[in-house]
N, C-alpha and C positions, 0 to 999 in steps of 0.2 A: 922386366919392363917397368918403367916408372916415369913420372913427370916431376921434374925437379923445380925448385923455386916456389914462388907464390902459387897457392892453389894446388899443391902436390896432392896426389891421392894414390890409392893402391892400383896395381895392374887390373884387378878384378873390376873395379869401378870404371877404369878407362875402357876396357873391353866392353863393359856394359853400355857405356855411352856410345861407343862405335856401333854396337848392336842396335841401339835405339835409332841412331842415325840411319842405318841401313834399312830399317823398317819404315822410314819416312817421318818419324817423329821430329818435332821442332825442338829448338834448344830450351824453350821455356818448359815444355812438358817433360823433357829429359831431366832438367834441373829438379823439378818437383818429384819425379819418380825415384831418382837416385839420391836425393838429398845433398847433392854437390853444389858448390857455389856457382853462380851464373858465369863468373869469369873463367872457371875451370872448364865448364861445358862449352863455352864459346871458343876456348882455345882448342879443345878436342874437335869440335865441329869445323873449325877453320881448316884444320888438316884434312878432315874427312871430305870437305868440299873440294879441296885440291885433288884428292884421290879420285873421286867420281868424275870430276871434270876432265882429268887426264885420261881416265878409262873410257869415257864416252867418246872422246875425240879419237882415241885409238881404234875404237869400234867403227867409227864413221869411215876411217881410212880403208876398211875392208868391204864397205857396202858397194854392191853392184846393182844398179837399177835396171829392170827390164830384161834380165837374162834368164828367161824361163825355158825349160826344155821343150823341144819339139817345135820351136819357132813361134810359140804363142806370145801374144802381147801381154804386158803388165800394165795395170792401171796405176798411175802415179799422180799424186796430188801435190800441188804447191800453193802455199798461202803465206801471208805476212801478218805479223802482229807486233804492236808496240808495247813495251813493258813499262815505260815510264813516260809521263807527260809533265812538262813544267813550262814556265813562261817568265819573261822579263821584259821591261820596256826597252825599246831601241830607238834609234834616230828616226826611223820611218814608221814607228808605231809599235804595237805589242808584238813581241817575238814569241812564237810557240815552238817548243822543242819536243822531239820524240826519240826513242831508242828502239828501232824496229829490228826484228829478225825475219829471215825467210826460212820456212820449213818445207822440206821435201820428204814425202813418205809414200811407200808403196803399199797399196791395199793388200791385205792378206799376209803381210810380213811386217809386224810391228817393229822388229829390230832394225828394219831398213828405214830409219828416220834420221835425217840429217838436217842440221840447222846452221845457218850462216848469219852473223851479225851484219847489219847494214851501216853501222855507225850512227852518230847523232844526225838527225835531219831536222829541218826547221821550216816554218812558214811565217809570214808577216800578216798580222791583222786578220788572220783566219785560222780558227782552231781546228784545223784538219791536217792530218799527216800527208806529206807529199807522196805522190804515187811512186811505185817501184820504177827505178830507172832501167832503161834498156841495157846500158852497159853493165849494171849490176847483175841483172838476170842473165845476160850473155856469159859473164864470167862464171856464174854458178852452173849454168848448163854445160859449159865446156869442161868444167871441173868434174861434175858428177855423172854426166851421161857419156857413154862410150859407143863407138861404132860397133854394130852387131847386136846392140840392144833393140828391143821393140817396145815402145812406150806409148800408151794412150795418156796424154797429159790432161789432167783435170785442174782447172783454176777458176778464180773469180774473174772479174771483168777488167783487171789491170791491163792497160794497152801493151805493156812490155811482153806479157805472155803471148800475145797474138803476133808480135813483130819478130820474135826471135825463133829461128829455125835451127834444127840440128838433125843429122842423119838418124839418130836414135829415136826421134819423135815421129811415130807413125801417124798420129792424128792428135789434134788439139780440140778441146772442148771447154768453153767458158760459160759460167753462169753470171749474170749481171746483177749484182746485189743492189745497185742503184735503181734497178727496175723491179725490185722486190722479187727477184728470181734467185732461189737458193738451191734447188734440186729439180731435175727433170729426167725423164726416161728417154732413152735413145738406143738405136742399134749401133754398136761400136765394133771396131775391127778386132777380131779374135786371132786369126792366123791368115796372113796374106798368101800363104802357100797352099791353102785349101780352096777348093771350089766353093762358090756361094752355097750350093746345095748341101755341102758337107760340113758347114759350120764356119765359113769365113767370117761371119759376123755373129754377134751375140747381143742379147739385151743387157743393158747396164744402166746405172744411175750416174748422172752427171752432177758434179758439185764437189765441195771440199769438206764433206761430212767427217771423214777420218782425220783430216788436218785440224779441223775445228775441235774435234774431240781430244786430239793430242794437245792443242793449246790449252784447253780447259784443265787437263791433267797437269801439265807443266806449270801452269800459273799458280797452282796450289802450293808450290814450293818456293815461290818468290814473295817474301813478306812485303806487305804494304809499307812497312817501316823503313825499308831500305832507301838510302839517299838516291836522288837523281844522279846519273853518271856525268857530273860536271867536273870531276877530277879523274885521273887515271886510276887511283885507288878505288874510288866509288864505282867506276865502270867495271873494274876487275871483280869486285865483290858481287855486283849485280850479275855479271856473266857466270860466276861460280854457282849462284843459286839457280839461274836459268838452266845451266848444264845439269845440276842435280835433278831438276824436274824432268829433263830429257832422259837422264839415266833411269829414274824411277819409272818413266813411261815405257821405255824399250824393254825393261826387265820386269814389267809388272806381272807377267805370268810365271816368273821364276821365283825360287826361294832366294831372297836378296842377300842373306848373310854369306853364303859361300861365294857369291859373285863379288861382294864387297871385300871379303877376305883375300880373294885372288887379286883383285885390283890393288888392295893395300900392299900386298907382298911385292907386286910389280913396282908400285910407286916407291916403296921404301928402298928397294934395290936401286932404283933410279936416283934417289936422293943420295945414297951412299956413293954411287958411281960418280955423280957430278960434284960431290963435295970432298973428293979425295979421301973417302972413308971417315970423314969427320961427321958425326951424327948431328944433324941440324934440326930435327923435329922429333917430338915424342913418338910419332908413328914409326920412325926408324928404329926405335928401341923395342918395338912390339913384334912378337912372333905370331904370324897369321898362318903358319904351316898347318 
């Protein structure tokens, strides 16, 4: 295994850089630890970002929300976050732009965390992100929730959450942040097949605490120095870093290196398959067996 051209280094250093990436280290720290050039580490990290972004999206495809044994309900949270904010003058005044994602996560199962980008949104003369659209949330619900699931949906006060129904949603609970409400206790549906006396309901906490914790973890892997997604390239780079944060979050209880090695093997085989066996990245020259 090798990296040819400018910034070439030994296989040991390349694997060490990938190992640092899998542990969550940034490019600057890895450069200082290994004594490699910044350009070399950035090249290696750019491939590693593609690896984990591909892996996390393949993991998302296997997620099933609300499918607990015995007919019990699952508590699922949904929340939105904007990763970039920028502005520019327009004909009608100052235009403000955001790049939001929606996150859906099931309590008690960190691996069941799915994210969907909402695209660039904007407002005029008001520095506040537009609310989640009903059609956006409808598409996400229809994609992620399936009939037969039983979900207690926990959200903030966005109107779209209240307006969209689905057979998998057994009940909906909202906390209104604008009213300084972030968490509250309530009796929630546990199993509609049981009599009330036998545990049809249980005590629970309403709110988006788990989703907010996920956002906090994910945001640590999105450098402030990244450009706003005003071009396709900038948007792709931002997406890769966001997906890295998601990957680190859902695997935070695992040893990350074996997970990265498996993801890298799958990715390199995909590179070879789609390039007609022409090696196109230094990762494809690497053995992660």
